[in-house]
N, C-alpha and C positions, 0 to 999 in steps of 0.2 A: 254794778259788777259784783257777782257772788264770789267771795274769797275762799270760803271753805265750809264743809259740813261741820256740825258741832263736835264730832269725834276726831277731827283732824288734829295733827300735832303741828304746832307752830314752832319753828326754830329761828333763833336770832343768833347768827354767828356761832352756830354749833350748840346753843343753849336752848333748852325747852322753856317756853314762857307761857304757861297754861292759863293765867288769869284772864287773858284777853280773848280766849277761844269763843266764848259765848257771844261776844259782841262782833268779832270778826266773822262769825257764821252768817250774819245777815249782809245785806247790801248797805252801802253808805247811805242810800236814800231812805232805807227803812229804819235806820238808827235815828234816835233812840226809841225805845218802847215805852218810856215814861214821859209824861207831859212836862215834867219839871226836873230833869236829871242834873247832875253836876255840870257846871258851865264855866268855861274859861273866858269867853268873850272876845274871840278873834276870828277873823276869816283865815282860811288856810289855802296855801298854794304849794304843791310839791315842787322841789327844786333839786331832786336827785340825792344830794347828801343829807337832806332833811326836809323840813316843812317851813315855808316862809309865812310869817304872820302878816296878815293884811287886815285893814279896817279894824284896828284895835279899838274896842268899844269903850268910849268914855263912861266912867262909872262902873266898869266891869273889873273883875279880879286881875286880869292880865295887865290892864292899864294901871291899876292901883299899884301893882308890883314893879312897874317900870318898863314893861315890854313895849317896844316901838314897832310901828309899821316897818317892814323890811328885815326885821330880825329873823334869822334862820335858826329854827329849833332843831337841835341835833339829838338830844337824849331826854328821856323821861325817867326821873328817879334813878339816874345813872346808867340807864340802858339805852343804846342807840335805837332810834326809830326807823332808820334806813337799814336795809339788809335783812328785812323780815321776809321769810319764805313760807308760803302756804301752798301745800300740795305741789311743791317744786317750782312755784312761780313767786317772783318778788312782789310783795305788796306795796301799794302806794303808802309812803310814810305818813301822809296826812290822815289816811284811813286808820292806820295804826295808832296815831296820836288821838284821834277821836275815840277809838275803842278804849284806849287806856283811860281817858278822861271820864267817859260815861260809866266805866266799871268802878269808879271811885264814888264816894258819897259826898254830897254837898258839905262843905266845912272842912274836908280833908285838905292837908297841906301837901303840895307836890313840889318837886324840884325839876325845873327845866334848864338844861344846858343849851346855850345858844351862841351864835356868832353875829356880831354887828360890825360889818366890814372885816377888819383884821383883828378885832377885839373879841376875846372869849368872855362870855358872861354867864352867870348862874342866877336864876330867879327862884325864890321860894314863894309859892302862890297858894293862898287859901281859896279853894274852889268855891264858887257861889252857885246860884241858880238864876234862871231867867226871871223868875218871879221877884227875886231880891233886887236885881238890877232895874227891872221895870218899876218896882215899888219906889226906888229912889227918884225915878224920872217923873212919876205921875202922882203918887198918893200924897194927899194933903194939899194938892194944887187944884185951882179951879180949871175945869175943862173949858178952853176958849176957842177951839177950832170951829170953823164954819163947815158944815156938811152939806153936800149937794146931792139931791135925788138922782139916782142913776138912770131913772126913766125920764125925768123931766128936770133939766138943769135950772129951770126957773124957780123950782121949789127948793128951799134951803132950810137948814136948822142952824141957828147960832146959839151962843151960850144961854141967852135968855129963854129961848124956846125949850131948852132942856131942863129948866128949873121948875120946881113945883111938885115933882114926884121922882122917885128913884128911876134911874135909867141904866140899862145894860148896853154898853157898846162893845161889839165884837170886832176888833181890828184884825184883819186877815187879808190874804191876797186871793181875790175871786178867781184869777186866772191860773192859780197854781195849787190851791188847797183842796186835795181830793178828800171828799167826805165831810167837808166843813158845813155844807148846807144841811145835812142830816143832824149835825150837832146843834145848829141854831134851832131847827124845828123841835128837837128833843127838849132843849132848854125852854122854849116857849110853851110846849105842852105841859112840862113839869110845873112851871110857874102857875099855869091855869089850874092844875090839879091841887096844888098846895095852897094857893091864895084865894082862888075862886073870885066871883064878882066880875064887874066890868072895869073897875078902876085899877088895872094892873100896871106894874112898872113897864115902861117902854123898852123894847128890845130892838136895836138897830144894828145891822151889819154894815161895817165900814171898810172899804177897800181903797187903795190908791188908784187914782185915775191912770189908766193905761191907754195913752193916745196911739200906741203902736199896734194895739190889738185890733184885728179886723172884725171880731165878733162883739156885739153889744155885751157889756158886763152882766146885764140881767140874764142873758142867755147862758152864762157860765155859772149862774147861781140859782139852782132850782129849789127855792124855799119861799114860804109865804112871809118870812121876816123881811121887812123893807130894806133895800140895799141903797147905801149912800157912798159917795166918794169923799175922801178926806184929803187935805193938803199933804204934799210930800214930806214936809218936816214933821208931821204927826207920826210918820212911820220911821223916823230917825235915819232916813236915807238907806234903809235896809240893814242897819247895823244890828238891830235886835229882832226885828220881825221877819222870821223865816217863812217861806211859802207853805210849810207843812204844819202850821199852828195857828190857833186863834188866841188872841190876847183879850180876855174879857175884862173890861174896865167897869167897875160898879160905881156909879155916881149918885150922890145923895140928892135930896130935894133942893139943896142950896147950890148945886152945881159943882161940888167938891168931890174929887176922886177918892174913894175910900179903900179900894182894893184892886189888885190886878192879878188875874189868874191865867197863865198860859195853859192851853189844852191842845194836845195832839189828837186828831180824830181816830187814829189807829193805835192809840196807847193802851197798854194793859190796865192803866189806872183811870180810864175814862169815867167810869161810874163815880169814883171817889172825887175826881176833879170837878165833875158837874155838881155833885152834892155840895161841895165847898162853895161854888158860885151861888147855888140856890140858897144856902144858909145865909150868906152875906146879903143877898137881895131881900130875903125875908126879914132880916134884922133891920134893914133900912126902911122897909115898908112898915114894920111894927113901930119904929121910932116916929115915923111920920104920922101914923094913926094916933099915937099917944098925944100928939101935939094938937090934934084937931078938936 
């Protein structure tokens, strides 16, 4: 839903609120334009007077601050999120809240006024990023999930198969990530150019199994990078892994996750985000070569 052109005036109960114009100019689906913007860590559901928190992410900033599933957020930094009018139409309070969050920088502290039942609450929350939350979940831990070939379920990769050389796992949703296949191909081609030779780090695309889809997953993923399915718990039941991003896990030759980089295919910072992944892979490859 397009809310307003960039030059529109947003009014909240008679007050002009200009900082959110640029974000409200786009659709909710196109937001955000950065791969790793400020992040609150909750699902959102409009409830008229505000926005209800759902699926509060464990390890995320909202959870750390004490926000619960079912809490209804009423105001951001003292300003109500309901009653926002754009071009004469009332905007979804959850879209307004999303716009306000991504307009801030990671590390900024915000105040959310909320209601839990009949109780009024206020939360001071230091915004984080998806990368920081994923870092807590994965980095420093051995990757132990078994991956199943999307073309041939008899072929699998377990933790032992992934050891011996660096591995790049791109966790994403094959049935919902527009442009993801091109990002995988670009990463593969860039690794070939930078590292050369035949003994390159493995790149695997990993998606949750979707038993409800009528189309084979490989038909939804037009890339030469091999596609595998991973267990549901690897994707944290949808709490972190949205359908519009790839989360690249860089795994060292011992099977330990060394970094996590979320990348949105349509982000303005795509080049920089891919360079970060490439630099980490190169570092792991150089470390392995030095030990041989």
